[in-house]
C-alpha positions as CSV (number, residue, x, y, z in Angstrom):
1,M,-30.9,16.7,94.1
2,R,-32.8,14.3,91.6
3,T,-32.2,15.1,87.8
4,P,-35.0,15.5,85.5
5,K,-34.7,12.6,83.6
6,S,-32.6,9.3,84.3
7,S,-31.7,5.6,82.7
8,V,-29.9,4.6,85.6
9,R,-32.1,1.3,85.7
10,W,-30.7,0.4,82.4
11,F,-27.0,1.2,83.4
12,V,-27.5,-1.5,86.1
13,A,-29.3,-4.0,83.7
14,T,-26.1,-3.5,81.8
15,M,-23.7,-4.3,84.9
16,V,-25.6,-7.6,85.0
17,G,-24.7,-8.4,81.7
18,A,-21.1,-7.8,82.4
19,F,-21.1,-9.8,85.5
20,A,-22.5,-12.7,83.0
21,F,-20.1,-11.8,80.5
22,V,-17.4,-11.5,83.2
23,S,-18.3,-14.7,85.2
24,Y,-18.1,-16.8,81.9
25,V,-14.6,-16.1,81.1
26,E,-13.6,-17.1,84.3
27,R,-15.1,-20.5,84.0
28,M,-14.2,-21.1,80.6
29,N,-10.3,-20.0,80.8
30,I,-9.4,-22.7,81.9
31,S,-11.0,-24.9,79.1
32,V,-8.6,-22.8,76.7
33,A,-5.4,-22.7,78.8
34,A,-5.7,-27.1,80.1
35,A,-3.7,-27.0,76.5
36,A,-0.5,-25.5,78.4
37,M,-2.0,-26.7,81.9
38,M,-1.8,-30.3,81.1
39,P,1.9,-31.1,79.9
40,E,3.3,-28.6,82.2
41,L,1.2,-30.0,85.0
42,S,1.5,-33.9,83.6
43,L,-2.3,-34.2,84.4
44,S,-4.1,-36.4,82.1
45,K,-7.5,-35.8,80.0
46,T,-9.0,-37.8,82.8
47,E,-7.9,-36.0,85.3
48,M,-8.3,-32.9,83.2
49,G,-12.6,-34.1,83.3
50,Q,-12.5,-34.3,87.1
51,I,-11.0,-30.5,87.4
52,F,-14.2,-29.2,85.1
53,S,-16.9,-31.0,86.6
54,S,-15.3,-29.7,90.1
55,F,-16.7,-26.5,89.0
56,L,-20.3,-27.6,87.9
57,W,-20.7,-29.8,91.3
58,G,-19.6,-25.9,93.0
59,Y,-21.8,-24.1,90.4
60,A,-24.6,-26.9,91.1
61,I,-25.3,-27.3,94.2
62,F,-24.9,-23.1,95.6
63,Q,-27.4,-22.3,93.1
64,V,-30.6,-21.7,95.8
65,P,-28.4,-21.1,98.7
66,A,-26.8,-17.6,96.3
67,G,-30.2,-16.5,95.6
68,Q,-31.0,-16.7,98.9
69,A,-28.1,-14.6,99.9
70,G,-29.7,-12.1,97.2
71,D,-33.0,-12.0,98.6
72,V,-32.1,-11.7,102.0
73,F,-28.0,-9.8,101.8
74,G,-29.8,-7.7,98.7
75,P,-27.5,-7.9,95.0
76,R,-25.3,-5.1,95.8
77,R,-23.4,-7.1,98.5
78,T,-24.0,-10.9,97.1
79,L,-22.6,-9.6,93.2
80,T,-20.0,-8.0,95.1
81,C,-18.6,-10.9,97.6
82,A,-19.2,-12.9,94.7
83,A,-17.4,-11.3,91.6
84,L,-14.2,-11.2,94.7
85,I,-14.4,-14.8,94.7
86,W,-13.8,-15.2,91.1
87,A,-11.3,-12.8,91.2
88,V,-9.4,-14.8,94.0
89,T,-9.8,-18.2,92.9
90,S,-8.7,-17.5,88.7
91,A,-5.6,-15.6,90.6
92,L,-4.6,-18.8,92.4
93,T,-5.2,-21.3,89.8
94,G,-2.4,-19.5,88.0
95,A,0.0,-19.0,91.4
96,L,-0.7,-22.2,93.4
97,P,-0.8,-25.6,90.8
98,G,2.9,-26.9,90.0
99,L,4.2,-23.6,91.9
100,V,3.1,-24.1,95.8
101,F,1.6,-27.1,95.3
102,T,3.3,-29.4,93.4
103,G,3.7,-33.3,92.4
104,T,0.0,-35.0,91.4
105,V,-1.8,-34.9,94.5
106,G,-1.1,-31.6,95.2
107,V,-2.0,-30.2,91.6
108,I,-5.1,-31.6,91.6
109,S,-6.3,-31.4,94.9
110,S,-5.7,-27.6,94.6
111,L,-7.1,-27.4,91.3
112,L,-10.0,-29.5,92.3
113,L,-10.6,-27.2,95.3
114,L,-10.3,-23.9,93.8
115,R,-12.3,-24.7,91.2
116,F,-15.2,-25.9,93.2
117,L,-15.0,-22.2,94.9
118,L,-14.8,-20.9,91.8
119,G,-18.5,-22.9,90.8
120,A,-19.9,-21.6,94.2
121,G,-18.8,-18.0,94.2
122,E,-20.5,-17.9,90.2
123,A,-23.7,-19.6,91.2
124,A,-24.9,-15.7,92.3
125,T,-24.3,-14.6,89.1
126,F,-28.2,-15.7,87.5
127,P,-30.2,-16.0,90.6
128,V,-29.2,-12.4,92.0
129,G,-29.0,-11.3,88.3
130,A,-32.5,-11.6,88.0
131,R,-33.5,-10.7,91.7
132,T,-31.9,-7.3,90.4
133,I,-33.5,-6.9,87.5
134,Y,-36.8,-7.8,89.9
135,N,-35.9,-5.1,91.6
136,W,-34.6,-2.0,89.4
137,T,-36.8,-2.8,86.3
138,P,-41.3,-2.1,86.3
139,L,-43.0,-5.5,85.2
140,W,-43.2,-4.7,81.7
141,E,-40.0,-4.6,80.9
142,R,-38.7,-7.8,83.0
143,G,-38.3,-9.5,79.4
144,I,-35.9,-7.2,77.2
145,G,-34.3,-6.7,80.9
146,N,-33.1,-10.6,81.8
147,S,-32.1,-10.7,77.8
148,I,-29.6,-8.5,78.8
149,M,-27.9,-10.6,81.6
150,I,-28.6,-13.4,79.9
151,A,-26.3,-11.4,76.3
152,G,-23.5,-11.3,78.1
153,A,-23.7,-14.6,78.6
154,S,-24.1,-15.4,75.0
155,I,-21.6,-12.8,74.0
156,A,-18.5,-14.3,76.3
157,A,-19.6,-18.0,74.9
158,A,-18.3,-16.2,71.3
159,F,-15.5,-14.7,72.2
160,T,-14.0,-16.0,75.5
161,S,-11.6,-18.9,73.5
162,P,-10.0,-16.2,71.0
163,L,-9.4,-14.4,73.9
164,V,-7.7,-16.3,76.3
165,S,-6.1,-18.2,73.7
166,W,-4.7,-14.6,72.6
167,L,-3.2,-13.7,76.4
168,M,-1.8,-17.4,77.2
169,V,0.1,-17.1,73.4
170,R,1.4,-13.6,74.8
171,T,1.7,-13.9,78.2
172,G,1.8,-17.8,79.3
173,W,-1.8,-19.7,81.2
174,R,-0.7,-18.4,84.5
175,A,-0.5,-14.8,83.6
176,S,-3.3,-15.1,81.6
177,F,-5.7,-16.0,85.1
178,Y,-4.1,-13.1,86.9
179,I,-5.4,-11.3,83.7
180,T,-8.9,-12.1,83.7
181,S,-9.1,-12.3,87.4
182,L,-8.7,-8.1,87.0
183,A,-11.8,-8.3,85.2
184,A,-13.6,-9.3,88.1
185,L,-11.9,-7.3,90.2
186,A,-12.5,-4.2,88.3
187,L,-16.4,-5.4,88.4
188,A,-16.9,-5.9,91.8
189,L,-15.8,-2.5,92.9
190,V,-17.6,-0.7,90.0
191,W,-20.4,-2.7,91.2
192,R,-20.0,-2.0,95.3
193,F,-20.1,2.3,94.2
194,T,-22.3,2.7,91.7
195,V,-25.4,0.3,92.5
196,T,-28.0,0.4,95.3
197,D,-30.2,-2.7,96.1
198,N,-33.3,-0.5,96.6
199,P,-33.9,2.2,93.5
200,A,-35.1,5.2,95.7
201,D,-31.7,4.7,97.3
202,H,-29.6,5.8,93.9
203,P,-28.8,9.3,93.8
204,W,-28.6,9.8,90.1
205,I,-32.5,8.4,90.4
206,S,-34.9,11.3,89.0
207,A,-38.4,11.2,90.8
208,S,-40.0,10.3,87.2
209,E,-37.2,7.0,86.2
210,L,-38.3,5.6,90.1
211,E,-42.2,5.9,89.7
212,Q,-41.6,4.0,86.7
213,I,-40.2,1.6,88.1
214,T,-42.0,0.9,90.9
215,A,-45.4,1.3,89.4
216,G,-46.9,-1.9,89.1
217,G,-44.5,-4.0,90.8
218,S,-43.6,-5.6,94.0
219,P,-44.0,-3.0,97.2
220,E,-40.8,-4.6,98.0
221,R,-37.8,-4.2,96.3
222,S,-34.8,-3.5,98.9
223,G,-34.1,-7.2,99.2
224,H,-33.4,-7.1,103.0
225,R,-36.3,-9.6,104.2
226,A,-36.4,-13.5,104.9
227,S,-36.0,-15.4,101.9
228,A,-37.6,-18.8,101.2
229,S,-36.3,-22.4,102.4
230,L,-35.6,-24.6,99.8
231,R,-38.3,-26.6,101.4
232,E,-41.2,-23.8,100.9
233,L,-40.1,-24.1,97.2
234,L,-40.1,-27.4,96.6
235,R,-43.8,-27.3,97.8
236,D,-44.7,-24.3,95.2
237,K,-46.4,-26.0,92.6
238,N,-45.6,-22.9,90.2
239,V,-41.7,-23.4,91.0
240,V,-41.4,-26.8,90.9
241,L,-43.1,-27.3,87.7
242,L,-40.8,-24.0,85.9
243,S,-37.8,-25.6,87.0
244,L,-38.5,-29.4,85.8
245,S,-39.1,-27.8,82.2
246,Y,-36.1,-25.8,82.9
247,T,-33.9,-29.1,82.7
248,C,-34.7,-29.6,79.2
249,E,-32.8,-25.9,78.8
250,G,-30.1,-27.6,80.1
251,Y,-29.5,-31.1,78.2
252,V,-29.9,-29.0,74.9
253,L,-27.4,-25.8,75.8
254,F,-24.9,-28.1,76.8
255,I,-24.8,-30.3,73.9
256,F,-23.4,-26.8,72.0
257,V,-21.5,-26.0,75.1
258,F,-19.4,-29.0,75.0
259,W,-20.4,-30.9,71.7
260,L,-20.7,-28.5,69.2
261,Y,-16.5,-27.8,68.4
262,L,-15.8,-31.4,68.0
263,Y,-19.1,-32.1,66.1
264,L,-18.2,-29.5,63.6
265,I,-14.6,-31.1,63.8
266,E,-15.3,-34.6,63.5
267,V,-18.4,-34.9,61.0
268,R,-18.7,-31.4,59.0
269,G,-14.6,-31.8,58.3
270,F,-13.8,-27.9,59.7
271,T,-10.0,-27.7,60.6
272,I,-9.4,-27.1,64.1
273,L,-8.5,-23.5,62.6
274,N,-11.6,-22.7,61.1
275,G,-14.0,-24.9,64.0
276,G,-13.0,-22.5,66.3
277,F,-14.4,-19.5,64.5
278,V,-17.5,-21.1,63.0
279,A,-18.2,-22.6,66.9
280,S,-18.4,-18.9,67.4
281,L,-20.8,-18.5,65.0
282,P,-24.2,-20.0,66.7
283,W,-23.5,-17.7,70.3
284,L,-23.6,-14.5,68.3
285,T,-26.4,-15.7,66.9
286,A,-27.2,-16.4,70.5
287,F,-26.4,-13.0,71.3
288,A,-28.7,-11.5,67.8
289,F,-31.8,-13.4,69.7
290,T,-31.5,-13.0,73.3
291,P,-32.9,-9.6,73.6
292,I,-35.5,-10.0,70.4
293,G,-37.2,-12.6,73.1
294,G,-37.0,-10.5,76.0
295,F,-38.6,-7.6,73.6
296,V,-41.3,-10.0,72.1
297,Y,-41.9,-11.4,76.0
298,D,-42.5,-7.9,76.9
299,R,-45.3,-7.3,74.1
300,M,-46.9,-11.0,74.7
301,T,-47.3,-10.5,78.4
302,A,-49.2,-7.3,77.6
303,K,-51.7,-9.4,75.5
304,K,-52.1,-12.0,77.5
305,G,-50.6,-12.3,81.0
306,R,-47.5,-13.0,82.4
307,V,-47.6,-16.6,82.6
308,A,-49.3,-16.9,79.2
309,G,-47.4,-14.7,77.3
310,A,-44.1,-16.7,78.7
311,R,-46.5,-19.9,77.0
312,V,-45.9,-18.2,73.4
313,V,-42.4,-17.9,73.7
314,I,-41.4,-20.4,74.9
315,M,-43.1,-22.7,72.9
316,L,-41.8,-21.0,69.7
317,G,-38.3,-20.8,70.6
318,Y,-38.0,-24.2,71.5
319,G,-40.2,-26.1,69.2
320,M,-38.0,-23.8,66.7
321,S,-35.1,-25.2,67.9
322,G,-35.8,-28.4,68.7
323,F,-36.5,-29.0,64.4
324,L,-33.9,-26.6,63.5
325,L,-31.3,-29.1,65.5
326,F,-32.4,-31.8,64.1
327,A,-32.2,-30.1,60.8
328,A,-28.8,-29.4,60.6
329,A,-27.9,-33.2,61.9
330,R,-29.7,-34.8,59.0
331,S,-28.5,-31.8,56.4
332,E,-26.0,-33.5,53.6
333,N,-24.4,-29.3,53.1
334,R,-21.8,-28.4,56.0
335,I,-22.9,-24.7,55.6
336,A,-26.4,-25.5,55.4
337,S,-26.2,-27.3,58.6
338,V,-23.9,-24.6,60.4
339,V,-27.1,-22.4,59.6
340,A,-29.5,-24.2,61.0
341,L,-26.8,-24.9,64.1
342,C,-26.7,-21.0,64.9
343,L,-30.0,-20.8,64.2
344,S,-31.3,-23.7,66.8
345,I,-29.2,-21.7,69.6
346,G,-30.6,-18.9,68.1
347,C,-34.2,-19.2,69.0
348,L,-32.8,-21.4,72.5
349,Y,-31.8,-18.1,73.9
350,F,-34.7,-16.6,72.2
351,A,-37.2,-18.5,75.1
352,E,-34.5,-17.6,77.8
353,P,-35.6,-14.6,78.9
354,A,-39.3,-15.7,79.5
355,F,-38.1,-18.4,81.7
356,W,-36.6,-16.0,84.0
357,A,-39.0,-13.0,83.7
358,T,-41.7,-16.0,84.6
359,A,-39.5,-17.1,87.8
360,V,-39.0,-13.9,89.3
361,H,-43.1,-13.5,88.7
362,I,-44.2,-16.5,90.1
363,S,-41.6,-15.6,93.4
364,S,-41.3,-12.5,93.8
365,E,-39.8,-12.0,97.1
366,H,-38.3,-15.2,96.5
367,A,-37.3,-14.3,93.4
368,G,-33.2,-14.9,93.9
369,A,-34.1,-18.7,95.4
370,S,-36.1,-19.4,93.1
371,S,-34.4,-18.6,90.4
372,G,-31.9,-20.2,91.9
373,L,-33.9,-23.4,92.3
374,M,-34.9,-23.6,88.0
375,N,-31.0,-23.0,87.2
376,T,-29.8,-25.9,89.8
377,A,-32.4,-28.4,87.6
378,G,-30.5,-26.8,84.5
379,I,-27.3,-27.5,85.3
380,L,-28.4,-31.0,86.6
381,G,-29.8,-31.3,82.7
382,G,-26.9,-30.5,81.3
383,I,-25.3,-33.3,83.5
384,V,-27.2,-35.4,82.1
385,S,-26.4,-34.4,78.5
386,T,-22.4,-34.1,79.2
387,S,-22.5,-37.8,80.5
388,L,-25.1,-39.3,77.7
389,V,-24.3,-37.5,74.2
390,P,-20.5,-38.9,74.4
391,V,-22.4,-42.4,75.0
392,I,-24.8,-42.0,72.1
393,V,-22.0,-41.3,69.8
394,K,-19.9,-43.8,70.3
395,H,-23.3,-46.4,69.8
396,Y,-25.6,-44.9,67.4
397,G,-23.3,-41.9,65.9
398,W,-23.8,-38.1,66.1
399,M,-27.3,-37.9,64.3
400,A,-28.6,-39.6,67.6
401,A,-27.2,-37.8,69.6
402,L,-28.1,-34.2,68.1
403,A,-31.4,-36.1,67.4
404,S,-32.1,-36.4,71.1
405,G,-31.3,-32.7,71.8
406,A,-34.3,-32.3,69.1
407,G,-36.2,-34.5,71.4
408,V,-35.8,-32.6,74.4
409,A,-36.7,-29.2,73.0
410,L,-39.4,-30.7,71.2
411,A,-40.3,-32.3,74.6
412,C,-39.6,-29.2,76.5
413,T,-42.2,-27.7,73.8
414,G,-44.5,-29.8,74.5
415,A,-44.9,-29.8,78.1
416,W,-45.6,-26.4,78.0
417,L,-48.5,-27.2,75.9
418,V,-49.3,-28.5,79.1
419,I,-48.1,-26.7,82.5
420,G,-48.3,-22.9,81.0
421,R,-52.0,-23.4,80.1
422,T,-53.3,-25.4,83.2
423,G,-49.4,-26.2,84.9
424,I,-48.5,-22.7,86.5
425,T,-50.5,-20.5,87.6
426,D,-50.5,-16.3,87.2
427,P,-50.4,-15.7,90.8
428,E,-51.2,-11.6,89.4
429,L,-52.1,-10.8,85.6
430,L,-51.1,-7.2,84.3
431,S,-53.8,-4.4,85.6
432,G,-55.6,-2.3,83.4
433,R,-53.2,0.9,84.0
434,D,-50.3,-1.8,83.7
435,V,-51.4,-2.5,80.3
436,D,-52.0,0.8,79.2
437,M,-47.9,1.7,80.3
438,I,-47.2,-0.4,78.1
439,R,-49.0,0.6,75.5
440,E,-47.7,4.2,76.2
441,K,-44.1,2.1,75.5
């Protein structure tokens, strides 16, 4: 018997945000633990860099397959299996190298394999999360729904370093992997027993909420259908253009992920301790800006259609992000520079929900696969950024390196000026009934 009222869709969206949070902790824990791992396991910085990169390769290669799995088998099974992979690989990262596998070759090989497998498992996080949002939210809430998923990653980025370092100091680097793996295991169990692929199958949902979810949305939400192949995705102009524009996101974002801390220390003169605190501030700003972007996207789609609404949000977010990143590099005052950096990444994340909601919208039944392809493009942009920024710094300085990120953000703005107007076609504009329901909200 159904209860009169329910808000199960928000519980599911929050669970998707929890997946983003835990996945980020599992991927970044090794960057903190590396300080203790390297001397104990006799690893050089170059070798540790190769181990870091193995995660990215697994993460990039399995984006589309993971998204396809979400489309075919449903988010419930796919994300449960993914989180179990995170738990096992994280625990084994603490247990195997140096204890079971000894010697340089054994240690490096085991870590390369484990990080690759972790990347492959984490590839499901965002594509299948986006598929879950598609299944569980009405079309006028998909911006805010996706923003909850993205906010989970941004808040994790702010807290992972202090959290893992605290665990490592008190329990050791091996135990820090065991403890964080328990979070993934708990998440897998909660997800498995509290979420369904199809809202109609959930015992807690009310008839009124189910009607809200299905009104104006996809006629098929179960997720158990054939998924698009990579060839089919590459033939879809909408998906290709969206993915190409998302490479800009990866380039700019990875500047913050990998180089922000070093920039604050080397250029802005913060101490190692203070630099860690200051480096968390942009991610807290991103956490605050993400739901604002989702809210604005949902409101803009009511007036302009979903692709046109995304165009406004993405151009505003990336235009401001590029301008503020350049201003941060040019500023002679370090406090003003930090404020500009915070707002720059905040504006970047302001635009994120529009990208993910658009990927779902233009592909519908293939939401997982198309989201995976888009995210693959973003990762490739990040790989370029990670490789190119140190070269630019070496030959031209930090000003030029940050300016390259500003230029890429502004290039994305310019690209959406064109593709958002004439490139990506809106397969389905909002109906009059949909608009009325949004206005009632």
